[in-house]
C-alpha positions in Angstrom: -5.3 -18.2 -6.9 -3.0 -17.8 -4.7 -1.6 -15.0 -3.0 1.1 -12.7 -4.3 4.1 -14.3 -3.7 8.2 -13.6 -3.8 8.7 -14.4 -7.5 6.0 -13.1 -8.8 5.3 -10.1 -10.9 3.1 -7.5 -9.8 -0.3 -7.3 -11.9 -1.0 -3.7 -13.3 -4.2 -1.9 -12.4 -5.5 1.5 -12.3 -5.7 3.3 -8.8 -6.6 6.8 -8.2 -4.7 9.1 -6.8 -5.0 12.8 -6.2 -1.8 14.7 -7.7 0.6 17.6 -6.5 -2.2 20.1 -8.4 -4.7 18.0 -6.5 -6.1 17.0 -9.5 -7.9 13.6 -9.4 -5.9 11.1 -11.4 -6.0 7.3 -12.9 -2.5 5.9 -12.2 -1.2 2.7 -13.6 0.8 0.2 -11.3 3.3 -0.5 -13.6 3.6 3.3 -14.2 4.5 4.3 -11.2 6.9 0.4 -10.6 8.6 -0.7 -13.6 12.0 0.0 -13.0 12.0 1.2 -9.8 12.1 -0.7 -6.6 8.6 0.0 -4.9 6.8 -0.9 -1.7 3.6 -1.4 -2.0 1.8 -1.7 1.1 -1.7 -2.3 1.9 -4.1 -1.6 4.7 -7.9 -2.7 5.9 -9.2 0.7 5.5 -8.4 4.8 6.0 -8.9 6.1 9.2 -8.8 2.9 10.9 -7.0 2.6 14.4 -4.2 0.2 13.6 -3.8 1.6 10.0 -3.6 5.5 11.3 -1.5 5.7 14.6 1.2 2.9 13.6 1.0 1.2 10.1 1.0 4.5 7.8 3.3 6.6 10.3 6.1 3.9 10.4 6.3 4.1 6.2 6.4 8.4 6.5 8.9 8.7 9.6 11.3 5.9 8.0 10.6 7.1 4.4 13.7 8.9 4.2 15.8 5.5 5.9 14.0 3.3 3.1 14.8 6.1 0.5 18.3 5.7 1.3 18.1 1.9 1.0 17.5 2.5 -3.0 13.8 2.5 -2.3 12.4 4.9 -4.8 8.7 4.7 -4.4 6.7 4.2 -1.5 2.9 3.4 -2.4 -0.3 2.6 0.3 -3.0 1.0 -1.2 -6.5 1.3 0.4 -10.2 -0.3 -0.7 -11.3 3.2 -0.1 -12.2 6.1 -3.2 -9.8 8.7 -3.9 -11.7 11.6 -1.9 -11.6 9.4 1.4 -7.4 8.2 0.5 -7.1 12.1 -0.2 -8.7 13.7 2.9 -6.9 10.4 5.2 -3.2 11.8 3.5 -4.0 15.5 4.8 -4.0 14.2 8.4 -0.2 13.0 7.9 1.5 17.0 6.9 5.0 16.1 7.7 4.4 12.7 4.9 7.0 13.6 1.8 6.9 10.5 0.1 4.4 7.8 0.2 1.6 8.1 -1.8 -2.0 7.6 -1.0 -3.9 5.3 -3.7 -7.5 4.4 -3.7 -8.2 0.8 -5.0 -12.0 2.0 -4.8 -13.5 -1.0 -6.3 -10.9 -3.7 -4.4 -10.3 -4.9 -8.2 -6.6 -4.4 -7.7 -6.5 -6.4 -3.9 -8.5 -9.2 -6.0 -5.7 -8.9 -8.6 -3.2 -9.7 -5.6 -5.4 -12.2 -4.1 -5.1 -10.1 -1.1 -8.8 -9.7 -0.1 -10.3 -9.9 3.5 -13.9 -9.8 4.3 -14.8 -7.6 6.9 -18.6 -7.9 6.4 -19.5 -8.9 9.8 -17.8 -5.9 11.4 -20.1 -3.3 8.8 -16.5 -2.9 6.6 -17.3 -4.9 3.7 -14.5 -6.8 1.5 -11.2 -4.7 2.1 -7.5 -5.8 1.8 -5.7 -8.0 4.0 -3.0 -6.0 6.0 0.3 -6.3 3.9 3.5 -5.0 2.6 5.8 -5.8 -0.6 8.9 -5.0 -1.6 9.6 -5.1 -6.0 12.0 -4.7 -7.6 11.4 -3.9 -11.5 8.1 -5.7 -10.8 9.3 -8.5 -9.6 8.0 -9.2 -5.6 11.2 -9.9 -3.4 9.3 -9.6 -0.1 5.8 -10.3 0.5 4.7 -9.6 4.0 1.7 -10.8 4.2 -0.6 -10.4 7.6 -3.2 -12.9 8.9 -6.6 -11.2 10.5 -6.3 -8.2 11.7 -2.2 -8.9 13.1 0.8 -6.0 12.6 3.4 -7.8 13.2 5.1 -8.6 9.6 4.4 -5.8 7.3 5.3 -2.5 8.6 8.3 -0.3 7.6 10.7 -1.8 10.1 10.6 -5.4 8.3 10.9 -4.1 5.0 14.1 -1.9 6.7 15.3 -4.8 7.9 15.1 -7.0 4.1 16.7 -4.6 2.4 
């Protein structure tokens, strides 16, 4: 299997999410993305330095500009459980548009073929850092980082592509 790429369709999968009523839901990626322009970005882990201090804040601060350019949904996924993702989301009280979605078992990350083995660092198998732009489930931009880099998957790069 090859990593998700431009021209591919987003696979469907179930992700955990706490809705606006603080109720744990299982949500289908296709239900969130079908018929819409969406950003799906992934990070190696909640509360980790680059993810927390750069990657996620970039999408939160640029959300209005991304929406102005036609983006309907901004979806963050991480191989963490929904309770961790909920706690992490609460550290960004200014967030109005980024949905924090949990890929607890890593099944969706595996379906994207974007797994990153961080076992040697005590983190297990996680997600590569990436940002995908998809229009009605079809990937139009696939910015996938190597290792722990953060050079092409930020909000600024997606804004340039819109």
